[in-house]
N, C-alpha and C positions, 0 to 999 in steps of 0.2 A: 528814345531808342538809340542804342550805341552805334557808332560808326564803325564800319569794317574797312580794312585796307582797300577793298574793291570799291566801296562807296567813295572813298577819298580819290582813288585813281579815276573813277568815271565821272567825277563831279565836273560839270561844265559851267562856265561863267559866260555871261553875255559880254560881248566885246563892244566897247564904246570908244568914242573918239577920246583920245588921250587916256586910255585905260591902262591897266597893268600890262607888262610885257608877258605875253602868253607863254613863251618858253620858260621864263623864270618861274611863273606860277606853276607850269606843268612840272618843272624840276622840283620845286618846293613840295608840290603835292605828291610827287613820286617818293621823295625823301620822307615826307610825312607818312605816306602809306607804308613804306618799308619799316619805319620806326613803329608805326601802329601795329604792323604785322608781327614784329619782334615782341612788342609789349603783349599782344594777344597770345602769342605762343608761350611767352614766359608766364603770363597769367594762367594759361591753360595748364602748363607744366606745374606751376605752383599749386593750382587747385587740385591737380592729380596727386601731387606730393602730399598736400594737406589731407586729402581723402585717404591716401594710403597710410599716412601717419595716424589719422583718426582710427582707421581700422586696426592698425597695429596696436595703438593705445587701448582700444577696446579689447583686443586679444590679451594684452598684458593685464588689464583689469579682470578679465574673466579668469586668467591663470591665477592672479592674486587671490581672487575669491575661492578658486578651487584649492589653492594652497592653504588658505585660511580654514576652509572646511576640513581639509585633510589634517591640518595641525590640530584642530578641535577634536576630530575623530581619533587621532593618535593619542591625544591627551586623555580622552575618555577611555580608550582601550588600555592605555597605560594605568590609569586609575583602577579599572576593572581587574587588570592583571595583578596590581598591588593588593587589591582587596582579596582576590582569589588566593594569592600567595599567603597573605596574612591568615585567611581562614584555613587554608591547607596546613600552615604551620601550627595553628591552634589545635586542629584535629590531630596532627601528628604528636604534638605535645601531650594532649589529653590521652591519646592511645598509649603513649609511652608511660604516662603516669599510671594508667590502669594496669599495664603490664608489670610495671615496677611494683605496684601494690600487690598484685598476684604473686610475683616472685618473692616479695617480702613475707607475705602470708605463708607461702609454702616453706620458706626458710624458717619462720617461727614455728610452724607445725613440725618441721623436721627437727628443729632444735628441741622442742618439747618432747618429741618421740625419743630423741637421743638421751635426754635427761632421764626419761622413764626407763629406757633400756639400761642406762648406767646404774640407776637405782636398783633395778632388778638384778643386774650382774653383781652389784655389791651384796645384795641380800643373798644371792646364790653362793657367792664366795664365802660369806660368813657362815652359811649353812654347811657348806663343804668343809670349812675349817673346823666347825663344831663336830662334824661327822668324823673327820680325820683325827681330831683330838680324842674323840670317844674311842675310835679304833685303836689309836696309839695307847691310850690309857688301858683299854681292855687287854691289848697285847702285852703291855708292861705288867699288868696284874697277872696275866697268864704266865709270863716269863718268871715273875716273882714266885708264883705258885709252883711253877715247874722247878725253879731253883730250890725252893724250900723242900719240895718232894725229892729233888736230887740230893740235896744236903742230907735229908733224912735217910735216903737210901745209902748215901755215902757213909753216913754215920753208922748205919746198921751194917754196912759192908766192912767198915773198920773194925767193928766188934767181931765180925765173922773172921776177918783176917787176923785179928789178934788171937782168936781162938784157934785158928788154923796154923799159926806159926809154931814151929817146933819149940819145945820147952827150953831149949838151950838159949835161945835168943831172948827169952823173957827175963832173964835175970838182970 
């Protein structure tokens, strides 16, 4: 059982003939009790400090574990975000490819329609040219026929005018 400062101070010794000087023993015991008291107070303080440090250390360990879990969760969330972003990008790319394919198909269809329209317009132009040539040729023939008939009329008119002229100019 540990001795307390009070135990040391209250310790009584039997006095014998030629024994120790009681005052010296009492002074020594008082010094010893004071020293023991300081040691106990320091020991108590150190034990309290040790308990506080252990609790603080436990708190740090708990925080460390919490941080580790948070880091792992953050890494998992980050990986999920990366996966989601990758999947989203793939969907966007696939959608863009589908839209591009539709646009390309429409452009090809429009190009094909334009080629057909151009071919139709060329056919119509050739038909109109043939019709215009035919009209020009028919008008040219009509003009020639008209000229021939005018020439014939003029020739008959000349004969008439020759007959109508006074005889003096005939000589």
